[in-house]
N, C-alpha and C positions, 0 to 999 in steps of 0.2 A: 434652833436645834443645835446641839453641840457636835463638834467634830468626832466625838467618841462614837457617834452613831453612823458616821459617814459610810463605811463599807457596806452596811446593810441597806442604807438608803440608796447607795450607788447601784445596787443590783437592779433598780427600777428605772435607770436612765433610758431616755429615748434616743433614737438615732441622731436627732439634732443636738442633744446634749453631748454626745460623743464627738460630733463634728466641731462643736465649740472647743472641747478639750484638745482635739487634734490640732486645731489652729493655734491655740495658745501654747501647745508644745512646740510647734514649728516656729512661731514668732513670739518672742518674749514681750508681752504687754500689748494689748489691743484695746481700742476704744469701742464704744457701741457702734459708732458710725463705720469704723473699719470692719467690724464683724458683720454688719448689715451688708456691706459691699461684697464681702467674700462669701457669705452664705446665701445671698440673694433671697432674703426673707424680710418680712416687715420688722420695723423697729419694735413693735409690741412683742412679737415672737422672740426676738433677741433678748429683750429686757426680761421677759418671763423666764427664759432659760438661764440667764445670768443670775437672776434672783434665786432660782432653784439650786443652781450649782454652788452659789455662795452659802445658802442655808445648810447644805450638806457638807460644807467645808472643803470642797474640791477646788474652789477658786477664791481669790481675794482681790479687792479693788484698792487702788491707791490714787489719791488725788494729786493732780498736777496743775500748776498755773499755766495759763496761756495768755500772756500779756495782761491787758486790762480787762479782758473778757471774763466770762464766768469760768471757774475752774472746771476741768473735766476729769473723768475717772478713766484709768487704764486697768484692765483686768489681767491677772496673772494666775497661773496654777499655784495653789498652795503647796506646802510640803507634802500633805496627804494626797493632793491631786497628782503630784509628780510620781509618787509611789504607785497610785492607782492606775495611771496611764502608761507606766513603763512596761517594758518587755519583761517576760518571765526570766528569772535568773536560775531556773532549776538546773540547766546544764552546767552553769558555773559552780553551783553548790555541789553537784554530783562529782565534778572534776576535782574540786578542792577536797571533798571528803575522801575520794580515792587516793589522793596524794598523801593525806594524813594517815590513812590506813596502811599505806605502803611504807611508812617510816619504819626502819628496822628496829629502832629502840622503843620498846613498849612504854618505858618511863617517860620518854619524850612525847609519845602519842598522848599519854594520860595527861601530862602537863598542858599540852595544847588544848585538849578537849575541855579540861577544867576551866581554862581561861576563856574559851569560846562560850561555855555555858554561863560563866559569870558575866561576860559582856552582854549576852542575850538577855539574861535575867535582869541586869541593871536597866536595860531598855524597857522591859515589861514592868519593872517596878514603878515606873512613872505613873502607871495606871492604877496602882494599888494605894488606897488611903493609909497613911502611916499609923495613925492612932486608932485604927479600927480593930475590932475583934478578929480572931483567926478566921472564923466563918465568913465574916464580911470581906476580909482580904481574899479569901479563896473564891467568893462569889464575884469579886471584881476581876479576878484572874479568869474565871469562866467567861465573863463578859468580854474581856480582851481577846481571848481565844476565839470566841464566837465571831467577833468582828473580823478575824482572819479566816473565816469560813471553817473553823475547827469547832465542831459541836462539843460543848462541854457543860456539865452541870455539877452542882454541889449537893451531896447527900449528907445532911446533918442530923440524920435520925439516930445515929449511933453515939458511942461514947466520944468519938472524935470524927470530925468532918472528913469526907472523902471527895476528892475531885475526880469525876468521871469524864474521861475524854473518849468520845465516840468516833473520832476520825484521826488517823495518823497524820501529823503535820508534815511528815517526810515519806510519803508512800513509795516514791521511786527508790529511795535509799533503803528503807526498811525491808523491801522485797529482796534485797541482795543478800542472800545467805542468812536471812533472819538476823540482821545486824543488831546485836544486843547493845553495842556501845552507844547507839542512838538513843536507846531507852535510858541509859545512864546519863547521857547528856541532858535529856529532857527532864529527868528527875532533879538534877543539879540546877538546871535553869529555873524550874518552878520553885525550888527551895530558896534560891537567891531572890526571885521576884516577890514571893509571898513573905519572905523574911522568917521562914520556919522550915525545919527539916521535914522533907516529904519522903515517903517510901512507896515504891511501885509494888502494889499487892498482886495485881493480875495484868496480863498483857495480851494484846491482840495477836502477837506472834505465837502465843500458846493456844490459840483457837478461841479465846474469849471474844465477846462482841464489843468489848471496850477495854481501855486501859484505866486502871484505878490507882490514884495516888493518894495515900493516906497520910494525914498529919501524924508525926511521931509525938508521943507524950513527953511533956517536960513539966517540972515541978511548978513553974509559974504560969502554965498554960491558961489563957483566958479565951473562952468560946463566945 
């Protein structure tokens, strides 16, 4: 199973899975024997959970030599595991957004938001196949958003595909005076990630049950 499926698979983790993740967060790199001692469970139970966590991409193992004996493996949180197990940074995001919105110069605010959107889009672009059609790229983006627990689908029944986003990625921020600049940031982020200009056609802030981002037509457009 690829790490692309990790967040969805991680929703079904058992308490012992979380206990393993917590230990690996507290102490960098543990062997099977060390985990058995700390969890007070059987070797079979530990190995089963390690295999499961490795399959969903939350941990990784590294081989190390121990003299002339058989090499042993140490288990570490993967980059995905570190993000999955970390604390929520919603408070930090809200504070940073507030500071940006309080900047007195609107041009400066705009420049910062465009740079933030570009940086976020570049991160998501890694999940989008470069040589795919526009519809395929948008479907890859819908999958990437879904893995972040943001329900999204592509409607390709019209002249141009539409990305339907059924949950706001920033609910705490969007509820603050109907913050439209968040919508602009999301539109620019998606345009950067998909590699095609997107336009927000309808928005949840206007009472719709979803936000719709439509691909803008271009002469060389390939669906």
